[in-house]
C-alpha positions in Angstrom: 5.7 -16.5 20.8 7.7 -13.6 22.4 10.3 -12.1 20.1 13.8 -10.5 21.1 14.0 -6.9 21.9 15.8 -4.8 19.3 19.2 -4.0 20.5 18.8 -0.2 20.9 21.3 1.9 23.1 18.1 2.3 25.6 17.7 -1.4 25.7 21.1 -2.2 26.3 21.4 0.5 28.9 18.4 -1.1 30.5 20.0 -4.1 30.6 23.2 -2.9 32.0 21.4 -1.1 34.8 19.7 -4.5 35.7 22.5 -6.9 35.1 25.9 -5.1 35.0 28.0 -8.2 35.3 26.4 -10.2 32.9 26.6 -7.0 30.3 30.0 -6.9 31.1 30.7 -10.4 30.2 28.5 -10.4 26.9 30.2 -7.1 25.7 33.9 -8.1 26.7 34.1 -12.2 26.8 31.2 -13.1 24.3 31.4 -10.1 21.6 34.7 -9.0 22.6 36.7 -12.1 22.7 34.9 -14.9 21.1 33.3 -13.4 18.3 36.6 -11.9 17.6 39.0 -15.1 17.6 40.7 -15.8 14.1 39.7 -19.1 14.0 36.6 -18.8 12.3 35.2 -16.0 10.3 32.4 -13.9 11.4 30.1 -15.5 8.7 30.8 -18.8 9.7 30.2 -18.1 13.4 26.9 -16.5 12.4 26.1 -19.7 10.5 26.8 -21.8 13.4 25.0 -19.7 15.7 21.7 -19.5 13.8 21.8 -23.4 13.2 22.5 -23.8 17.0 19.6 -21.5 18.2 17.2 -23.2 15.4 18.2 -26.7 16.8 17.7 -25.7 20.2 14.6 -23.8 19.5 15.8 -20.6 21.1 13.3 -18.2 19.3 13.9 -15.3 21.5 17.5 -14.8 20.2 17.0 -15.8 16.5 16.0 -12.5 15.2 19.2 -10.6 16.6 21.2 -13.4 15.1 19.3 -13.8 11.8 20.1 -9.9 11.3 23.5 -10.3 12.3 23.9 -13.2 9.8 22.6 -11.1 7.1 25.0 -8.6 8.0 27.8 -11.1 8.1 27.2 -12.1 4.7 24.8 -15.0 4.7 22.4 -14.8 1.8 18.7 -15.5 1.9 19.3 -18.8 -0.1 21.9 -19.9 2.3 19.5 -19.4 5.1 16.8 -21.3 3.3 19.1 -24.2 2.9 20.3 -24.0 6.4 16.5 -24.3 7.5 15.8 -27.0 4.9 18.9 -29.0 6.2 18.0 -28.6 10.1 14.4 -29.7 9.3 15.7 -33.3 9.0 18.5 -33.1 11.7 16.9 -30.9 14.2 13.2 -31.3 13.5 10.6 -30.0 11.3 8.8 -27.8 14.1 12.2 -26.0 14.8 12.8 -25.5 11.1 9.3 -24.0 10.5 9.1 -22.0 13.2 12.9 -20.3 12.2 11.4 -19.9 8.6 8.5 -17.8 10.0 10.8 -15.9 12.0 13.2 -15.4 9.3 10.5 -14.1 7.0 9.5 -11.5 9.5 13.1 -10.4 10.2 14.0 -10.2 6.5 10.6 -8.3 5.9 11.7 -5.8 8.4 15.2 -5.2 7.5 15.4 -5.3 3.6 
């Protein structure tokens, strides 16, 4: 399964060179506006984002957002609970794949 590239400055610059408008929107709208809105905390946004990525089986983006979730205060126990809950509502394969990805990400980042 393909993994999301780490967001190093080099990778970000390569993306800017390839799709400048998309990266402008990514930086200014997604992370500059949406993620900064006061209606939800970054912690809540991370929990929602990880849940959506798991349910939609968006495995390429999941490693980045799992790391963000940990930085935004989501505990390992909360992630485990999230995956367990999603196994029922989003499907067992989605949840189990997310568990495998999370174990890799957590092993690398902690």
